[in-house]
N, C-alpha and C positions, 0 to 999 in steps of 0.2 A: 766100528768107526761110523761117525755121524758127520756128514758134510753137506752143506748147502751150496748152491751155485749162485754166485752173485756176478752180473756183467760189470759263649755262654753266661746271669750265668750264661753269657753269650760265649763262653769259651775262654781259652787262655792265649794271651798275648804272644808269649814266647813261642807258641806253636805256630802262629800265623797271624799276620796283621789282619788277614781277612776276617778275623774274629772280632774286630772292633770297627766302630763307625768311623770311617774317615771321608774327607771330602771326595766326592764323585770324581772319577778319572774322566778324561775326554771320551767322547763317543759313547757314553752310557756304559762303559766298561769299568766296573768299580770294585774296590776292595771292601765296600760296605758290607758288613755281615748280615744285614737284614735280608739282601737279596739272595744270599745262599741259605740262611736259616729257614726261609719259607719252604725249603724242601724237606725240613725236619719237623715232623709234628710235634716233637717233645722239646724242641729248642727252648732254652732257658730253665730246663729242669736241673735239679742238683746233679744228676748223673751226667749232665752234658758240660759241667764245669771245666773239664780238661779236654773237650772236644776240639779237634783241629779241623775247621771248616775250610776247604779249598774255595777261594773267593771267585767270583765272576771273571776277574782279570786274570787270575792264574789258570782257570780253565780255558780262557780265550787264547792266551799266549801258547798253551800246549797242544793246541788242536791239530797243528801239523807237525807235532813232535812226538814225544813219548812220555812215560811215567816219571822220568827224571825232570822233564820240564815242568810236569804237573805239580810236583812238590818242591821245586826249587824255591828257595827263600824260607823254608821250614826246616830249622836246623835239627829238630827231633825226629825228622822223618829223612831217612837216607836211602838212595836208591843206587846200587852198584851194578855194574854189568856192561854198560856202554851200549848194548844192542837190546831191542825190545824182547827177544826171546830169552835173553840171558839175564835180564834186570830183575834183581831181588830187592825187595823193600823191607826196611827195617824201621820199626816204630819203638822209639825209646831203647834202641839196641837190640829189639826182639824181632826175628824173623816173622814176616806176615803170616807164614804157615801156622802160627800159634794164635792168631787172632781170627774171629769169626768174620769171613768176607762174604758179602752178597752183592749180586748185581741184579737190579730190578727185583730185589727180595729173594732171589734164588741162591742157595749156598754155592760158593766157589771153592777155592783152596784145594783143588785136586792135586794130590801129591804127585809130582812128575819126576822125571830123571833129574838127578841132583845137579847136572850141569846146565839146565835150563830153568826158566821161571814157571812157577806154578800159577802165576796171575798176570800173564801178559794181556793188557787191556789197552784198547785204543781211546786215548783222551778225547779224540775228536767226536765221539758219540756220546759224551757225558754231558749232563746238565748239572750234576751235583756230585760231590765227594766229601767224605768226612771220615776221620779216624777218632774212635772213642778210646784213647790210650789207656791202658792199664785196667781200670775198673770198668766193666761192662754191665748193663742192665740184664735182668733175667730174660726179658723178651728180645734180646739180641740174638738168642739162639744158642745151641750147644756148642761146645769146644771154644768158647771165648776165653781161651786161657790167659791171654794178656790184653784183652780188649776186643774191639770189633772195627771193621772197615766197611763202609756202605757206599756203594756206587749206584747212581741212577742215570739211565740214558735219556736222551732229549725226547720230548713230546712235540707234537705239532704245534701246540700253543707256545713252545719256546721258540719256534721258527717264525710264526705268522704274527703279523701286526693286528691290532684290534680291527675287526671288520673284513680282514683279508681272507679270501677263500683258498687260494693256492698261491704258494710261494717257496722260497728257498735261498740257498747261498752257494756260491763257489769259492773254494779256497785253492789257491796255487802257491808253491814256494819252491825256491831253489837255493840249495847250499853248495858253495864252491868246493869245500872239502869233501870229496866224494862225489862231486857232480850229481847230487841227489836232488831229484825232482819229485815233488809231492803234490798230488791233486786230490780234492775231496769234493764231492757234490752232494748236497742234501736238498731234498724236495719234499714238501708237505702240503696237506689239504684237509678241509673239514667242511662238512655240510649236515645240518639238522642233527647235530650230536655226534655224527660219525667223524672219525679222525684217521688219517693214514701218514706214514712218513717212510722214506726210503733214504739210505745214506750209502754211499760208496767211497772208498778211499783206496789209493794206490801210491806206494812210495818205492822208487827205483833208483839205484845209483851204483857207484863203484866203491871199493875199499877205501876207507879214509886214512889220512895221515895223522900220526900222533904228533905231539909237541916237538919232538926231536927230528921231525921230517921223515920218519920211517912209516912206510905203508903197512898198516895192521891187517894182515891176510884174514879174510873171512868176515869182514865187517860191512860189506855192501848192503845197502838197503834193498830188501825184496819182500814187501809187506802189502798184503791186501786185506781189507776189512770191510765189512758190511753190516747194516742193521735194517731189518724191516719191523715197523710198529703199527699196529692197528688197535683202535679203541673206539668204544661208544660210551657216551655219558648222557644220562637222561636229564630231564628238567628237575628231577627230584635229587641229583647227585649221584645216582647209582652209576658207577663207572666199571666197565670190564675192559681189560687191556691185554693184548698179546704182544710180546716182543721176541725177536729172535736175532742173534747176532753171531758173527763168526770172524775170526782173525786167522790168517795163514801166513807162514814164512817158511819157504822151501829152499833156501839158498845154501852154498857152501859156507860153513862156519868153522872156526877153529876146532881141532879134533875133540877137544873138551871145550864146549861152547863158552863157558865162562872163565876160561884160561886164555892168555895169550900164547901159551905154550909151556912146555916142561923141559927140564934140563936133566939128562940121564933117563933111566927107565928103559923099558922096551921101545924100540923104534916104532914110530907111528907116522902117518901122513900128516902134513901141516894142516889140512882141512878135510872135512868130509860133510855130506849133506845131512842136515837136521830138518826133516819135513815135519813141521809143527802146525797143528790146527787146533784152535780153541773154539768151543761152541757153548752158547748159553741160551736156553729158551725159557720164557716165563709166561704165565697165565695168571692174572690177578683180578680180584674184585675188592671194591671198597666203595664207601658212600662219602664223597667229598664234602657233603654238607652236614654230616651227622654231628650232633652237638650233645645229645642227651645219653641215656643209658644203653642205647643199641647203637653201637658203633663198630660194626664188624669189619674184618679184613681177612681175605683168603689169598693165598699164594702157592702156586704148585709149578714145578718145573725141573729142568736138569741142566747140569753142566758137564762139560767133557774136555779133557785135554788129551791129545793124542801126539805122540812123538815117535816118527818112524826114522831109524838110523840104518840105512842099508849096509853101511861099512862098519866093522868087518863081518857081522853075522846076519845081516838082513833082520835085525831085530825091530820090534814095535812095542811100545808101551802105551797103554791106554788107561786113563784114570777118570773115573766119572762119579757124579753124586746127583742122586734124585731126591728132592726135598718137598716137603709140605708143611705149610704153617696156616693154622686156623686160630684167630684170636678175636676178642671184643674188648673195647675200651670203654669202661664206665666213666663218663664225664660227670663227675660229682658236682663240679662247679667250673667256672672259667679257669680257675688255677689248680684244681685238684682232679686227678684221674687215677684209675686203677685198671691195668691191662692184664687180662688173663687169657690163657690159651693152651694149645697143644701143638707140638711140631715133631716132625719125624723125618729121618733120612736113611737112604741106602747108599753106601759107597763101595767102590770096588777099585783095585788096582790090579791090572792084567799085564803080564809080560808074555810076548810070543816070539819065539826064535825057532831055529831048526830043531824040530822034534820036541819043542818045549811049549807048554801053555801053563803058565803058573799064575795063581791069582790069590789075593788076599781080599776079604770082604768084612764089612761091618754094617750093622743097622742099629738104629737108635730111635727111641721114642721118649719124648719129654714133656712135662706139663710145668706150667710156669705162671708166676703172678708178680706184677711190678706195681708199686704205688709211687706216685709222683705228687707231693703235697706241699702246700704253702700255709702252714697253721697259722702263723702270724706275719705281719709285714716284715720284710727283709730276711726271713728264715724260710729256706727251701729244703726239703727232705725227699730223698728217694731211697726206697729199699725193696728188695725182691727176693724170691726163692724159686728155684726150679728143682725138679727131680728128673733124673735121666736113667734109663736102662738100655744098656749097650750089649749087644752080641757080636763078637768077633770071631772070624774063621781065618785060619792060616793056610799057607800053601799046601800043608800036609793033610788039611781036612781038620786039624786041631780046632776046637772051639771052646770058647769061654764066654760066660755072661756076667757083667758087673753092673752094679747099680750105685748111684751116688746122688747127694744133694749139693746144690751150689747156692750161695747166698751172697748178697751185696748190699751195701749201705753207703749213701753219699749225703753230705751235708754242705750247704752254702749259706753263709750269713753276711749280710751287709752291715758291718760295724757303722759305716756312715755312708752317705751318698757316694763317696769316692772309694772307700775301702772295703773290699770283700775277702773273707776268709773261707777256705773250703777244704774238704778232705773226703776221702773214700777209701773204702776197703772191700775185698771180695775173696771168696774161696770157691774154686771151680773145679768140678769133677771133669776130667778129661777122657776117661776110658783108655782103651789101647788104640793108638793111632795106626793107620795104614802106613806101611813102609814104602819107600821109593821103589817102584816096580822093576827098575833096572838092576836092583841088587838081588833079585830072587833067584837068579841063576848062579850065584856066587858059589853055591854048593849043591850037590845033589839034593833033591827034594827030601829024601829020607834023613839028611843030616840036619835039617832045620829043626830047632827046638824052641817051643814057645813056653814050656812049662813053668819057667821062672818070671815070666813077664807079669807085671803088676800095672793097674790102671793108674794113669797119672793125675796129679791134682796141683793146681797152681793157687799161690797167695800173692795178691796184689795190695799195695798200699800206695796212697798218693796224698800229699798235703801241699797246699799252696796258698798264695796271696795275690790279689789283683789290685791295682790302684789306678784311677783315672781322674783327671782334672782338666776338662776341656779338651785341648788338643794333644795332650801328653798322657800316655798310658804306659804303665809299668807292670811287669808280672813275673811270677816264678814259682817253681814247685820243686818238691823232692819226690822221688818215685822208687819203688822197689818191686820187681816181679820174680817170684821164686816158683819153679816148676819141679816138684818132686817126682821121682819115678818116670822122668821123660823116657821115651823109648829110643834105643839105639840098636837097631836090628833085633837081636835075640837077648839084649840086656837092657837094664835100666840105669839111669844116671841122673843127678840133680843139676839143675841149670839155675843161674840167677843173673839178672840184670839189675843194676842200681845206679842212681845218678840224680842229676838235677838240671833243670832248664831254666833260662832267664831271657828276658826280652823287653824291648821298649819300642814304641812307635811315637812319632810326632807328626802330626798333620797340620797343614796350612792351606791357604787358598790355592787350589789347583795342584797341589803336590803333598808328598810325604816322604818320610824317611823311616826305615825299620830296620832293627838289629835284633836277630835271635841267636841264642848260644845254647848248646846242649853238651853235657859232659856225662857220658855213660861208660860203665865197665861191665864186662861179662865175666862169670865164673862157671866152671864145670866141676862138680864134685868138691866145691869149696876152694878151688884153686884157679888163678887167673888162666883165661882160656885163649888159645890161638883161633884163627879162622877155621881150621880143621876140626878141632874138638867141639866147637860150638855149631857146627854146620847144620843147617835146617832149624836151629833154634835162636841163634843170635850172632852177633859180629863184634869184634873188638874195635869199637869206633873211636873211644876217647873224646877229645874236645873237637867240636865242630861248630863252625860260626858262619852266619849268612847275614849279609847287609844289602839292603836295597834303597834306592832312591828314585824318585820320579817327579816330573814337573810338566804341567801344561804350559805352553807359551802363549799366554793371552787368549785371544779369540781367533788366532791364526789357523787353528786345526792341527798344530804340531804338539806332540808329546815327546819329551826327552827323558832318558833315564839310564840306569846302570846298576849292576849288582856285584858283589864281592863274595866269593865262596872260599872258606879257609878251613883246613884242617890242621891241627898242631901234631907234633911228634908224639908218638905213644909207644911206650916201651914196657908196659906192665903185662908182659907176656910170659908163657912158660918157657922151660929150658929148652924144649924141642923146637921152638920158633927161633929161627937164626937171624932174623932181621928185625930191627926196630921199624915201625911204621913211620915213614918220613912224612912231614907236613908239606903242604903246598898252599898257594894262593893263586886263585883264578878270577880274572876280571871281565866282565861282560858289559857291553853298552848297546843301547838301541835308540832309534828315532822312528816315530810313527806319525802319519799324516792322513788326516781326513779332510779332502777339499770341501770348504765351506758350502759350495753349490752342488756337491755330490756326496751327500750324507750316507749314501749306501755303499760307498767305496772306502776301504781303508788299506793303506800301503804302509809297510813296515820294512825298516832295514836293521839288521842286528849283526853284531859281531861278538861271538862267543869265544872264550879263551883268547882274549885281545893280545896277550903278551906271549902266546904260544907256549904255555906251560906244558911240560912233559910230565904226566902224572896218571895214576890210577886212582879212581874215586875210593875214599876211605872204605866204603861198603863193598868194594870189589874183592872177591876171594883171592887169597894166596900171597900177598905182598909180604907176609912175615916169614915166607920160606924161600931159601936159596934155589930149590929145585922147581919153583913155580915162576913162570913169567906172567904177572898179572895182566889182565886185559886193560890197556891204556885208553884214556879218553881222547876224542878228537882234539887235534891242535887247533890253531886259529881257523875260525869258520865265519865266512860272510854268508848271511842268509837274507834273501829278498823274498817277500811274501805279499800277497794281495788277497783280500776278502771283498767279494761283491755280492750284495743282496739283491734278490729280485722278487 
């Protein structure tokens, strides 16, 4: 247990309007992609053509919320679970466990108890987030089976104004549904190349009410999060950076944290404690001014997820990853680069209970190369190769070593100034993944059998088109992800997600409207899948739609807006799924005000679920079974928030 103590080719429109240049929103909070793409050194490359960038405005609105708030408005990214520790993220219908996930360059995705999230991250400490859906580049790292997700935490330079030595901000919010009070304090400083930053956040409240007025037991806010960051950057651009962040939630939760409850089966208490701690530590070096053939980057660190569940067996599950990446980018020209390097990781999943200590482990070393070229005007190419060698050790001591190659290729071509065509393919070696450590004790150690397990491999295909003409942008793509020999405990199975995404954005002076739509279907062994069959690999999401509109009110300092979240009925389920997934419509509205004479102060009032809809998010587990009560989302909630910079 590791605990700290704290007191493209800007991307694809349908994925997020943040990917397209729109008029700046009030108070310098903008959906303009340039502001977020600056965090991505390879923005504009062919392999970023389907990247979903989370905009500055989307990051800002989620800072006192959770990952569901972060990805709201992006129909192809669904977040189910209602509470931070239970929220599971799906990109194009694929569970994020099957994407390469990094935080400040350090590998995350530690396989956790299947009733909680493996990627609980506080949006309040983020300065950038993006998802490379489907096809991932070779330098994204190993196990990018269905793409990659990259999170970067805030730096002192993101907090301080030009010439400011010390500063920060205070954020406060209150939500009436659950009487939840959230406070976050960020302070930063810099002097002669040295930088420091500290961040603390706490959210406390009561159980919230669902749309029908019922109190949902085990849903009260009880979250503490912190970040410490130190850095030094020389006049020549050599930058060394250390970051350490931790998130903890230790409240009573539903007996199975991602369920609202079950009908039938063995009697269980309604709630129990899930003492959950996530830690991530990173140390990195790079040269921020490098432009030639020597442009190195080094990242080393570890991440860990710990879930302690005292009831009924005083059990504890710990999952950890230690990772290392060494790479150099050869900048052949302003437009052409080749990145080569080596990376390695050690992962483990440990279960401890009365008289038990069961562990699975894996280690991997890989070498990679990725070229990003623009051979002629309007044509962009990206292609890469990596080789991985993985050794896996099971709870019985059984060991197996497998090696495999992974390749990817992407192309983007501007037919005209307005019309761009793009496509990408990849084949990715996955090895043998570590299983959920809370399943290790399901049978005596001697009964575990690994002999028939095979290393997994994924195949990804994506093709799309983007069109922009002034204020109007339209886009769409089709996608398919297939994972052969996916691991299910002691067996293998085949998983597939396929579908398409569409979207449109229209911007005008001081405002915008955006519509995104995603239609995905998942299969297991060639047959339609339930939420149980696809667990940890995907979810039957079907048709999901998101609409947003926003408008500044002259020079008054006011910004008004709203959004609509829709899921359509979905019935393409297997025979053992008793229920059709019912559709829903949820309306949200907000008003934000920055006093013209107090530019460092921002006030916001928001009503989510305006019409008090009783629903469980489409990405929440279990709504297709009569024996499962899905975890319902909060009903009508009025939230007041304040941000003050100093």
